[in-house]
C-alpha positions in Angstrom: 196.9 180.2 211.9 193.9 181.2 213.9 194.5 181.2 217.5 192.3 178.8 219.6 190.4 180.8 222.0 188.3 179.8 225.0 185.3 181.6 226.6 184.4 181.9 230.1 180.5 182.7 230.8 179.5 184.4 233.8 176.0 183.3 234.7 174.0 184.8 237.7 171.0 183.1 238.9 168.7 185.1 241.3 166.6 182.3 243.2 163.0 182.9 244.0 162.6 185.5 241.2 163.1 183.3 238.3 165.4 185.8 236.8 168.5 184.6 234.9 171.2 187.2 234.0 173.7 185.9 231.6 176.1 186.9 228.6 179.2 188.6 229.7 182.0 186.4 227.9 185.7 187.0 228.4 187.9 186.0 225.4 191.6 185.1 226.1 194.4 183.3 224.9 194.9 179.7 226.2 197.8 179.6 228.7 201.0 177.7 227.7 200.8 174.2 228.8 203.6 173.0 231.2 205.0 169.7 230.9 206.9 167.4 233.3 208.0 167.1 236.2 211.2 165.2 235.8 213.5 164.7 238.8 217.2 165.8 238.8 218.4 164.8 242.4 216.6 167.3 244.7 215.3 169.4 242.0 211.8 169.1 240.2 211.9 170.3 236.5 208.9 171.5 234.6 209.2 172.9 231.2 207.1 174.6 228.2 208.2 175.6 224.7 209.6 179.1 226.0 211.3 178.2 229.3 212.4 175.8 231.9 211.8 175.9 235.7 213.8 174.0 238.4 212.6 173.9 241.9 214.7 172.6 244.7 212.6 170.1 246.8 214.0 171.2 250.2 215.0 175.0 249.9 212.2 175.7 247.2 214.8 177.8 245.3 213.7 178.4 241.9 216.0 178.5 238.9 214.8 179.4 235.2 216.6 178.7 232.0 215.4 178.9 228.2 213.8 175.9 226.3 214.9 172.5 227.3 216.7 170.3 225.1 218.2 167.5 227.2 218.4 166.0 230.7 221.0 163.5 231.1 221.8 162.5 234.8 222.6 165.7 236.7 223.1 167.7 233.5 220.4 170.0 232.0 220.9 171.5 228.7 218.9 174.3 227.2 218.6 177.0 224.4 220.0 180.5 225.4 219.2 183.2 223.0 218.7 186.9 223.2 217.7 189.8 220.7 218.8 193.3 221.5 217.3 196.0 219.2 218.5 199.3 220.9 221.3 201.3 220.1 223.0 202.0 216.7 224.0 198.3 216.4 221.1 195.7 217.1 222.6 192.3 218.3 221.3 188.9 218.7 222.8 185.3 219.7 221.9 181.8 220.3 223.8 178.9 221.7 223.5 175.9 223.6 224.1 175.9 227.5 224.5 173.2 230.2 224.3 173.3 234.0 224.8 170.7 236.7 222.1 170.6 239.2 223.4 169.7 242.6 223.0 171.5 246.0 223.5 174.4 243.8 223.6 174.9 240.0 226.8 175.5 238.1 227.9 175.2 234.5 228.3 171.5 233.4 231.2 170.4 231.1 230.5 167.8 228.6 233.1 165.5 230.6 230.3 165.4 233.2 228.5 162.8 231.2 231.1 161.5 228.6 234.9 160.5 228.7 237.2 163.3 227.9 239.4 161.4 225.5 236.3 160.2 223.3 235.0 163.8 223.4 238.4 165.2 222.0 238.5 162.3 219.4 235.1 163.3 218.0 235.6 166.9 218.2 239.0 167.0 216.1 237.1 165.1 213.4 234.4 167.5 213.2 234.4 169.8 210.2 234.0 173.1 211.9 236.8 172.2 214.5 239.0 170.9 212.0 239.0 174.0 209.9 240.2 176.2 212.9 242.5 173.6 214.4 246.2 174.8 214.1 247.8 171.5 215.0 246.4 167.9 215.0 246.4 165.7 218.1 245.5 167.5 221.1 245.5 165.4 224.3 242.9 167.1 226.2 239.8 169.3 225.8 241.9 172.2 227.4 244.6 171.6 224.8 242.1 171.4 222.1 240.7 174.9 223.1 244.2 176.4 223.2 245.2 175.1 219.7 241.8 176.4 218.3 242.3 179.6 216.1 240.7 182.6 217.7 237.4 183.2 215.5 235.1 186.2 215.6 232.4 184.1 214.2 232.7 181.1 216.6 232.8 181.2 220.5 235.4 178.4 220.9 235.9 179.5 224.5 232.2 178.1 225.2 233.0 174.6 223.6 233.0 172.4 226.7 229.7 173.9 228.0 227.7 174.6 224.9 226.2 171.2 224.2 223.2 168.9 224.3 222.2 165.2 224.1 219.9 164.8 221.1 219.5 161.0 220.7 221.2 157.6 221.9 222.2 155.1 219.3 223.2 151.8 220.9 226.0 152.8 223.0 226.8 156.0 221.4 225.4 159.6 222.2 224.5 162.0 219.4 225.7 165.0 220.9 224.8 168.5 219.5 227.2 171.5 219.9 225.7 174.9 219.6 228.1 178.0 219.6 227.2 181.6 219.4 229.5 184.3 217.8 233.0 185.1 219.2 232.8 188.9 218.9 230.2 191.5 218.2 231.4 192.2 214.6 229.8 188.8 214.0 226.8 189.1 216.1 223.9 186.8 215.2 226.3 184.3 213.9 225.7 180.6 215.0 227.7 177.3 214.5 225.9 174.0 215.2 227.1 170.6 214.6 226.5 167.0 215.8 228.9 164.3 216.8 228.7 160.8 217.8 230.5 159.8 221.2 230.4 156.6 223.0 228.7 156.3 226.3 231.1 155.0 229.1 229.7 151.9 230.8 229.5 153.5 234.2 227.1 156.3 233.0 224.8 154.2 230.5 222.1 154.1 233.2 221.7 157.9 233.0 221.1 157.6 229.2 219.0 154.7 229.3 216.9 156.8 231.9 216.9 159.8 229.7 215.6 157.5 226.7 212.9 156.2 228.9 211.8 159.8 230.1 212.0 161.1 226.7 214.3 163.8 227.6 216.7 163.9 224.6 216.4 166.2 221.8 213.2 167.9 223.2 213.1 170.9 221.2 214.4 172.9 218.2 218.0 174.4 218.7 219.5 177.5 217.3 220.1 176.2 214.0 223.3 177.5 212.4 224.6 180.0 210.0 227.2 177.3 209.8 225.9 173.7 210.3 227.2 170.2 209.9 226.0 166.7 211.0 227.8 163.5 211.9 225.1 161.4 210.7 223.3 162.0 207.2 220.4 159.8 208.1 219.6 161.6 211.3 217.2 164.6 210.9 216.0 165.2 214.3 
């Protein structure tokens, strides 16, 4: 695809002499356009296809993240990827990560925006989880993680933090989990799957605002070496 170019012309007019000197044209790539802003508490968020910037209104602290996938309430989810080509064993990885933006930022668990029992119920019925689950019927997210068999292919330890909200269907959120590899022997392996989780009444306003501001499913995610979807008709 031919890159769009734009030209800047420098024209120097010398008054009184009728002399016009022109003709130096500089050609360069058009800068990446920035979108936003969106407000998350005291933070203002802007984004492009390659990164996300959060600036605190009072302290002017600036945080940078990967491409933005969703904003729901105080929780921002983004794509975290890397490629390392040096050394004897090149490596790469990709996952979804979430942070909660308050006075400071910290990693966000999915229970910040959805009820734990509904999250667990959805997860134990997701094919990638079912295949690695030693026993059925965990009562909590922590117990679910304990029961998951160690996997070199899947980083189950990151399960509560590696999510984004892709869409809202009536009162249920389409939540995507995107997990990287569990050990370097499986470097470059990604597991991605979607589940439907009911939105609790006291947090529905967050999701309605996200729909209105179009901050759900905002960019392509990692894809998956292993991929599974809850909703066959949903192709976002």
